[in-house]
MMTF fields as JSON, N, C-alpha, C and O atoms, coordinates in Angstrom:
{
  "mmtfVersion": "1.0.0",
  "mmtfProducer": "UNKNOWN",
  "numBonds": 343,
  "numAtoms": 344,
  "numGroups": 86,
  "numChains": 1,
  "numModels": 1,
  "chainsPerModel": [1],
  "groupsPerChain": [86],
  "chainIdList": ["A"],
  "bondAtomList": [4, 2, 8, 6, 12, 10, 16, 14, 20, 18, 24, 22, 28, 26, 32, 30, 36, 34, 40, 38, 44, 42, 48, 46, 52, 50, 56, 54, 60, 58, 64, 62, 68, 66, 72, 70, 76, 74, 80, 78, 84, 82, 88, 86, 92, 90, 96, 94, 100, 98, 104, 102, 108, 106, 112, 110, 116, 114, 120, 118, 124, 122, 128, 126, 132, 130, 136, 134, 140, 138, 144, 142, 148, 146, 152, 150, 156, 154, 160, 158, 164, 162, 168, 166, 172, 170, 176, 174, 180, 178, 184, 182, 188, 186, 192, 190, 196, 194, 200, 198, 204, 202, 208, 206, 212, 210, 216, 214, 220, 218, 224, 222, 228, 226, 232, 230, 236, 234, 240, 238, 244, 242, 248, 246, 252, 250, 256, 254, 260, 258, 264, 262, 268, 266, 272, 270, 276, 274, 280, 278, 284, 282, 288, 286, 292, 290, 296, 294, 300, 298, 304, 302, 308, 306, 312, 310, 316, 314, 320, 318, 324, 322, 328, 326, 332, 330, 336, 334, 340, 338],
  "bondOrderList": [1, 1, 1, 1, 1, 1, 1, 1, 1, 1, 1, 1, 1, 1, 1, 1, 1, 1, 1, 1, 1, 1, 1, 1, 1, 1, 1, 1, 1, 1, 1, 1, 1, 1, 1, 1, 1, 1, 1, 1, 1, 1, 1, 1, 1, 1, 1, 1, 1, 1, 1, 1, 1, 1, 1, 1, 1, 1, 1, 1, 1, 1, 1, 1, 1, 1, 1, 1, 1, 1, 1, 1, 1, 1, 1, 1, 1, 1, 1, 1, 1, 1, 1, 1, 1],
  "groupList": [{"groupName": "UNK", "atomNameList": ["N", "CA", "C", "O"], "elementList": ["N", "C", "C", "O"], "formalChargeList": [0, 0, 0, 0], "bondAtomList": [1, 0, 2, 1, 3, 2], "bondOrderList": [1, 1, 2], "singleLetterCode": "X", "chemCompType": "L-PEPTIDE LINKING"}],
  "groupTypeList": [0, 0, 0, 0, 0, 0, 0, 0, 0, 0, 0, 0, 0, 0, 0, 0, 0, 0, 0, 0, 0, 0, 0, 0, 0, 0, 0, 0, 0, 0, 0, 0, 0, 0, 0, 0, 0, 0, 0, 0, 0, 0, 0, 0, 0, 0, 0, 0, 0, 0, 0, 0, 0, 0, 0, 0, 0, 0, 0, 0, 0, 0, 0, 0, 0, 0, 0, 0, 0, 0, 0, 0, 0, 0, 0, 0, 0, 0, 0, 0, 0, 0, 0, 0, 0, 0],
  "groupIdList": [1, 2, 3, 4, 5, 6, 7, 8, 9, 10, 11, 12, 13, 14, 15, 16, 17, 18, 19, 20, 21, 22, 23, 24, 25, 26, 27, 28, 29, 30, 31, 32, 33, 34, 35, 36, 37, 38, 39, 40, 41, 42, 43, 44, 45, 46, 47, 48, 49, 50, 51, 52, 53, 54, 55, 56, 57, 58, 59, 60, 61, 62, 63, 64, 65, 66, 67, 68, 69, 70, 71, 72, 73, 74, 75, 76, 77, 78, 79, 80, 81, 82, 83, 84, 85, 86],
  "secStructList": [7, 2, 2, 2, 2, 2, 2, 2, 2, 2, 2, 2, 2, 2, 2, 2, 7, 1, 1, 2, 2, 2, 2, 2, 2, 1, 7, 2, 2, 2, 2, 2, 2, 2, 2, 2, 1, 7, 7, 1, 2, 2, 2, 2, 2, 2, 2, 2, 2, 2, 2, 2, 2, 6, 6, 7, 7, 6, 6, 6, 6, 7, 6, 6, 1, 7, 7, 6, 6, 6, 7, 6, 2, 2, 2, 2, 2, 2, 2, 2, 2, 2, 2, 2, 6, 7],
  "xCoordList": [-30.738, -31.617, -31.547, -30.523, -32.916, -33.012, -32.47, -31.826, -32.613, -32.036, -30.633, -30.154, -29.822, -28.388, -28.076, -27.065, -28.899, -28.769, -28.762, -28.074, -29.535, -29.666, -28.256, -27.697, -27.707, -26.26, -25.234, -24.333, -25.322, -24.264, -24.501, -23.557, -25.752, -26.082, -25.539, -24.823, -25.854, -25.425, -23.94, -23.418, -23.216, -21.712, -21.224, -20.25, -21.919, -21.543, -21.76, -20.983, -22.832, -22.924, -21.75, -21.069, -21.514, -20.7, -19.194, -18.356, -18.996, -17.626, -17.526, -16.425, -18.644, -18.593, -18.616, -18.509, -18.757, -18.632, -17.266, -16.426, -16.898, -15.602, -14.803, -13.675, -15.505, -14.915, -15.643, -16.545, -15.154, -15.853, -15.701, -16.664, -14.447, -14.624, -15.425, -15.968, -15.594, -16.431, -17.823, -18.574, -18.259, -19.602, -19.895, -20.967, -19.033, -19.211, -19.5, -20.393, -18.717, -19.011, -20.052, -20.225, -20.751, -21.971, -23.12, -23.242, -23.893, -25.144, -26.032, -25.989, -26.806, -27.574, -28.455, -28.674, -29.013, -29.959, -29.032, -29.479, -27.821, -26.977, -26.574, -26.685, -26.102, -25.736, -26.79, -26.509, -28.043, -29.176, -29.448, -29.719, -29.42, -29.452, -28.425, -28.766, -27.094, -26.1, -26.213, -25.781, -26.868, -27.1, -28.497, -28.638, -29.393, -30.637, -30.579, -31.178, -29.785, -29.709, -28.54, -28.434, -27.533, -26.298, -26.323, -27.305, -25.288, -25.223, -23.89, -23.376, -23.484, -22.179, -22.706, -23.892, -21.612, -22.037, -22.721, -23.609, -22.325, -23.046, -24.292, -25.147, -24.68, -26.012, -26.796, -27.977, -26.294, -27.227, -27.453, -28.568, -26.489, -26.747, -27.802, -28.711, -27.552, -28.547, -30.008, -30.946, -30.17, -31.379, -32.022, -33.121, -31.148, -31.522, -31.814, -32.73, -31.174, -31.489, -32.85, -33.634, -33.107, -34.484, -35.641, -36.804, -35.28, -36.232, -36.59, -37.745, -35.378, -35.617, -35.97, -36.666, -35.512, -35.678, -36.413, -36.449, -36.904, -37.411, -38.728, -39.029, -39.517, -40.53, -40.114, -40.979, -38.845, -38.338, -37.82, -37.751, -37.483, -36.978, -36.463, -36.618, -35.815, -35.229, -36.183, -35.896, -37.41, -38.466, -39.704, -40.827, -39.411, -40.42, -41.671, -42.681, -41.789, -42.88, -43.709, -44.834, -43.11, -43.828, -44.712, -44.16, -45.95, -46.896, -46.71, -47.138, -46.051, -45.925, -44.662, -44.497, -43.584, -42.23, -42.204, -42.939, -41.355, -41.348, -40.434, -39.535, -40.679, -39.77, -38.741, -38.954, -37.601, -36.415, -36.912, -36.462, -37.885, -38.302, -38.928, -38.811, -39.605, -40.18, -39.32, -39.557, -38.374, -37.23, -35.866, -35.196, -35.308, -34.089, -32.827, -31.694, -33.09, -32.051, -31.55, -30.47, -32.371, -31.876, -30.8, -29.844, -30.892, -30.032, -28.673, -27.576, -28.823, -27.713, -26.839, -25.615, -27.483, -26.883, -26.163, -25.098, -26.683, -26.033, -24.793, -23.705, -24.934, -23.789, -22.623, -21.46, -23.032, -21.887, -21.291, -20.074, -21.933, -21.354, -20.5, -19.36, -21.03, -20.08, -18.906, -17.909, -18.821, -17.718, -16.579, -15.382, -17.116, -16.102, -15.27, -14.124, -15.68, -14.942, -14.23, -13.607, -14.231, -13.668, -12.313, -11.625],
  "yCoordList": [-91.602, -91.475, -92.914, -93.532, -93.316, -94.686, -94.818, -95.844, -93.83, -94.072, -94.145, -94.696, -93.722, -93.948, -95.29, -95.841, -95.917, -97.141, -98.4, -99.4, -98.253, -99.31, -99.531, -100.625, -98.465, -98.777, -99.162, -99.921, -98.62, -99.111, -100.53, -101.317, -100.902, -102.385, -103.19, -104.174, -102.802, -103.629, -103.767, -104.843, -102.662, -102.675, -103.655, -104.365, -103.719, -104.665, -106.044, -106.915, -106.355, -107.745, -108.003, -109.02, -107.164, -107.418, -107.554, -108.333, -106.733, -106.932, -108.229, -108.625, -108.884, -110.192, -111.356, -112.453, -111.225, -112.319, -112.742, -111.932, -113.987, -114.465, -114.78, -114.345, -115.557, -115.938, -115.012, -115.448, -113.827, -112.89, -113.257, -113.13, -113.729, -114.139, -115.302, -115.282, -116.337, -117.471, -116.977, -117.378, -116.138, -115.605, -114.881, -115.103, -114.023, -113.337, -114.283, -114.066, -115.305, -116.15, -117.191, -117.979, -117.214, -117.97, -117.441, -116.229, -118.253, -117.727, -116.992, -117.373, -115.99, -115.188, -116.077, -115.805, -117.189, -117.94, -118.769, -118.946, -119.276, -120.023, -119.104, -119.513, -117.846, -116.914, -116.566, -116.335, -116.491, -116.165, -117.388, -117.184, -118.62, -119.767, -119.86, -120.179, -119.573, -119.48, -118.637, -118.946, -117.469, -116.409, -116.791, -116.635, -117.261, -117.64, -118.715, -118.719, -119.881, -121.061, -121.268, -122.322, -120.307, -120.454, -119.998, -119.361, -120.238, -119.645, -118.809, -118.646, -118.364, -117.62, -116.191, -115.886, -115.389, -113.965, -113.197, -112.392, -113.427, -112.69, -113.257, -112.493, -114.51, -115.044, -114.492, -114.18, -114.377, -113.748, -112.373, -111.909, -111.585, -110.136, -109.936, -109.107, -110.839, -110.794, -111.079, -110.371, -112.131, -112.372, -111.091, -110.587, -110.731, -109.433, -108.271, -107.512, -108.066, -107.074, -107.212, -106.264, -108.366, -108.66, -108.621, -108.36, -108.866, -108.751, -107.388, -107.027, -106.479, -105.085, -104.142, -103.145, -104.447, -103.579, -104.347, -103.885, -105.497, -106.286, -105.623, -105.86, -104.776, -103.954, -102.833, -102.083, -102.623, -101.391, -102.109, -103.329, -101.193, -101.634, -100.381, -99.261, -100.646, -99.528, -98.539, -97.381, -99.206, -98.226, -98.405, -98.68, -98.233, -98.488, -97.654, -98.093, -96.617, -95.738, -96.246, -95.802, -97.16, -97.646, -98.944, -100.008, -98.804, -100.003, -101.264, -102.342, -101.158, -102.406, -103.04, -104.213, -102.251, -102.833, -103.684, -103.434, -104.704, -105.8, -105.138, -104.373, -105.447, -105.015, -106.089, -107.27, -105.656, -106.598, -107.991, -109.048, -107.925, -109.209, -110.101, -111.317, -109.597, -110.261, -110.764, -111.808, -110.029, -110.295, -110.155, -109.256, -110.915, -110.612, -110.817, -110.577, -111.293, -111.32, -109.926, -109.735, -109.057, -107.627, -107.249, -106.587, -107.64, -107.356, -108.152, -107.617, -109.42, -110.201, -109.564, -109.544, -109.027, -108.405, -107.194, -106.894, -106.478, -105.238, -105.726, -105.218, -106.767, -107.263, -107.647, -107.363, -108.348, -108.696, -107.558, -107.599, -106.53, -105.309, -104.645, -104.284, -104.457, -104.028, -104.749, -104.109, -106.009, -106.816, -106.537, -106.696, -106.092, -105.757, -104.621, -104.564, -103.713, -102.457, -102.715, -101.763, -103.851, -104.066, -104.734, -105.023],
  "zCoordList": [3.731, 2.545, 1.859, 1.569, 1.661, 1.11, -0.138, -0.355, -1.192, -2.433, -2.428, -3.419, -1.55, -1.346, -0.905, -1.34, -0.023, 0.482, -0.554, -0.348, -1.595, -2.547, -3.192, -3.116, -3.823, -4.494, -3.604, -3.962, -2.299, -1.305, -1.01, -0.939, -0.83, -0.502, -1.692, -1.503, -2.815, -4.043, -4.06, -4.351, -3.742, -3.626, -2.647, -2.896, -1.461, -0.393, -0.82, -0.427, -1.656, -2.063, -3.093, -2.96, -4.051, -4.945, -4.343, -4.798, -3.323, -2.602, -1.78, -1.398, -1.509, -0.783, -1.54, -0.992, -2.844, -3.671, -3.722, -4.115, -3.354, -3.317, -4.64, -4.874, -5.435, -6.657, -7.864, -8.578, -7.946, -8.756, -10.267, -11.024, -10.72, -12.078, -12.429, -13.534, -11.657, -11.823, -11.824, -12.713, -10.913, -10.813, -12.073, -12.636, -12.578, -13.804, -14.98, -15.799, -15.005, -16.094, -16.018, -16.948, -14.931, -14.745, -15.62, -15.794, -16.127, -16.687, -15.623, -14.453, -15.987, -14.952, -14.166, -12.985, -14.764, -13.966, -12.97, -11.837, -13.278, -12.525, -11.268, -10.112, -11.594, -10.574, -9.69, -8.515, -10.112, -9.257, -8.432, -7.249, -8.863, -8.076, -6.978, -5.839, -7.31, -6.425, -5.238, -4.128, -5.56, -4.425, -3.628, -2.415, -4.418, -3.569, -2.792, -1.716, -3.255, -2.496, -1.731, -1.104, -1.686, -0.971, 0.277, 0.659, 1.087, 2.369, 2.658, 3.765, 1.556, 1.546, 2.078, 2.205, 2.359, 2.79, 1.727, 2.007, 0.487, -0.619, -0.756, -1.204, -0.467, -0.644, 0.59, 0.431, 1.621, 2.933, 2.602, 2.84, 2.043, 1.794, 0.65, 0.696, -0.423, -1.602, -1.085, -1.453, -0.228, 0.344, 1.09, 0.859, 1.952, 2.71, 1.77, 2.085, 0.719, -0.074, -0.736, -0.78, -1.233, -1.826, -0.746, -1.053, 0.381, 1.491, 1.762, 1.985, 1.735, 2.099, 0.922, 1.115, -0.229, -1.374, -2.781, -3.921, -2.353, -3.494, -4.114, -5.283, -3.296, -3.861, -4.669, -5.123, -4.911, -5.803, -7.082, -7.231, -7.941, -9.299, -9.952, -9.467, -11.129, -11.791, -12.539, -12.845, -12.792, -13.232, -12.264, -12.687, -10.981, -9.973, -10.201, -9.652, -10.854, -10.913, -12.225, -12.453, -13.031, -14.17, -13.756, -13.474, -13.741, -13.113, -13.983, -13.571, -15.239, -15.992, -15.736, -16.069, -15.07, -14.903, -13.68, -12.725, -13.693, -12.577, -11.536, -11.886, -10.236, -9.288, -8.985, -9.261, -8.403, -8.154, -7.611, -8.055, -6.607, -6.062, -7.009, -6.856, -8.007, -9.007, -10.11, -10.718, -10.328, -11.506, -11.004, -11.513, -10.057, -9.463, -10.379, -9.959, -11.71, -12.659, -13.091, -13.649, -12.801, -13.112, -12.143, -12.546, -10.838, -9.804, -10.104, -9.942, -10.536, -10.848, -11.87, -11.74, -12.921, -14.047, -13.621, -14.161, -12.679, -12.048, -11.404, -11.675, -10.499, -9.843, -10.652, -10.367, -11.734, -12.7, -13.285, -13.464, -13.623, -14.208, -13.171, -13.463, -11.904, -10.831, -10.635, -10.299, -10.784, -10.546, -11.59, -11.35, -12.803, -13.874, -13.428, -13.873, -12.618, -12.2, -10.884, -10.413, -10.231, -8.998, -9.188, -8.209]
}
C-alpha cells in the first residue's frame, strides 16, 4: 500500500542520518542543502524520496497546497521531528 510506504521511507531517511543532533540544529534551509547536495546514505534516500513521492504532499488534494517536490522544507521539518524521538 502506497500510503504506508511514505512514512516508512521517511523513517529510513531519518535512521540513516549519521549526526542527528547536528542535523536537528541546522536551519531548515541548511539541512535541505545538506540532503540535496550531499552524497551520504541519507542524501541518496532523500533524493530518491523526492523522485518517487515529490508529487505528493500533506494536503495533496488541496489544489493550492505545494507538493513535497515543490517545497521539500516540509519534509526536512518532518525528519527533524522524527529525529527527536529516535
